[in-house]
N, C-alpha and C positions, 0 to 999 in steps of 0.2 A: 504494500500500500504506500503510495507516494502522496504526500500532501505538500502543497506549496502555499506559503503565507507570506504576507508582507508585514514587516515590522521595522522598528528603529525610527528615530526622529525624522530622517530624510524620506522614509517610506521606500527606500531603494534596496534595502537589505532583504534578500530572499533566503528563506531557510527551507531545507528539505528534510522531512522526517521519513526515514527509511525503516520500516518495521520488517526487518529481514526474515524473521521467523515466520511471519504470516505469508510473505512472498514465497519462501521456501516450501511451506506446507501447501500453498495453493497451486504451485507449479510442479508438483511431484509427477504429474502425468505427462509432462512435456518430455520430449527426447532430450538427452544430455546436451547436445549442441544448442538446442533452442534455449535451454536454461542458462548455459554459459553466455549466450548472446544477451540475455536479459541482464545477467550480472555485469557484462561489459557496458550495457546502457546505463546501469545504475552508477558505475564507476565514472563514466563519461559525464553523467548529470551532476555528480558530486563535484567534479572538476569545474564544470561550467557555473555552478551555483556558488561554490565556496572559494573558487580559485584553485589553481593547480596544486599548491602545497597543502592547503587544508583539505581539499577533496581527496588527495592521495592518502593523507593520514586517516581520514574517515573511512575510506574504502579498505585500507590495509588493516586497520583495527577491527573493522566489521568482519573481514575474512578471518582474522586471528580468533575472534570470539566464536565464530562458527566452527572453526577447526577444533578449538578447545572443547566446545560442547560435544562434538562428534567423538573426540578422543575419549572423554570421560563417560559418555553413554556406552561406548564399547568396553571401556575398562570396568565399569561397574556391572553392566548387564550382559555383556556379550560373550565372555570366555566360555561359560558352561554351554550356552546355545551353540557356539561355534564347534565345540568338541562333539556335541551330539550330531551336528550336520556333517562333520568330517570324521576325524579320529584323533586320538591323543598323539599318535605318531605324526600325523599331518600337521597338527598344531606345534609339535615339537620341532619339526623341520622349519616351519615359519619362525619359530622362536630363535632357533640357531642362526638363521639367516639375518634376523633383525639384530641379534647380538653382535654379529660381525659387520653388517652393512646398513644398519637401521638409519643412522643419521644421513648417510649418503643417499640411501634409497628415497627417503622423504624429501630431501633437497632436490634430487633429480626429478622426482615425480611432480614436485611443485613447479619446476621450470618447464615441464612439458604441458602444453595447453590441452592435449587430448586425453590426459589422464584425469579421471574423476577426483575432484578435490575431496569430496566426502569419503570415498572409498579408502583413500590413503589414510585419512584420519581414523576411520574405523579399524583398519587393519593394524595400524600402529597402536591403537588403544587395546587391541586384543593381546598384544605382546607385553613383555616386561620392560619395554623401552621406557626410559624415564620421561616424565612430562617435559622437563626443561630441555632435554635433547630434541624432543619432538617440536617443541615450541620455537626453539632457535632455528632449527632446520626449516620449519614452515615459514617463519618470519623472513629469513634470508631468501628462500625460494619464491615467496609470494611477492617480494619487492619488485622484480622486473615486470610482472604482469600488472601490478598496480600503477607503476610509473609510465608504462607504455600505453 
């Protein structure tokens, strides 16, 4: 939901209220590429309304908040369900991979535009990867997409 209102003594300042959770929930039925295009439009709108610097900060911090939520949803609720759907051996292999290459994997996946942002967060949350390693790799990897 995007709302635009005019405020300030000059009446020229525009604000954008992006309620990303509602947008995310209402667009679940869209194909991944369509949803990514909507996210691009929101980032572009943030830059136009708030200026390049503030818009980038807003878009980046919103992406980081979304990644954090997905990470903790998987961390808290997902491990048992994932083991039921796959196997303990399969989860063990993913765990070993993330112990060796977790930070690099998250960073590279964030740099690739065709890799689902949420899936990376969920998979990282299923492993024992530390939150701060995930957060730093996500933050660095998300920066180019936000700034471009």
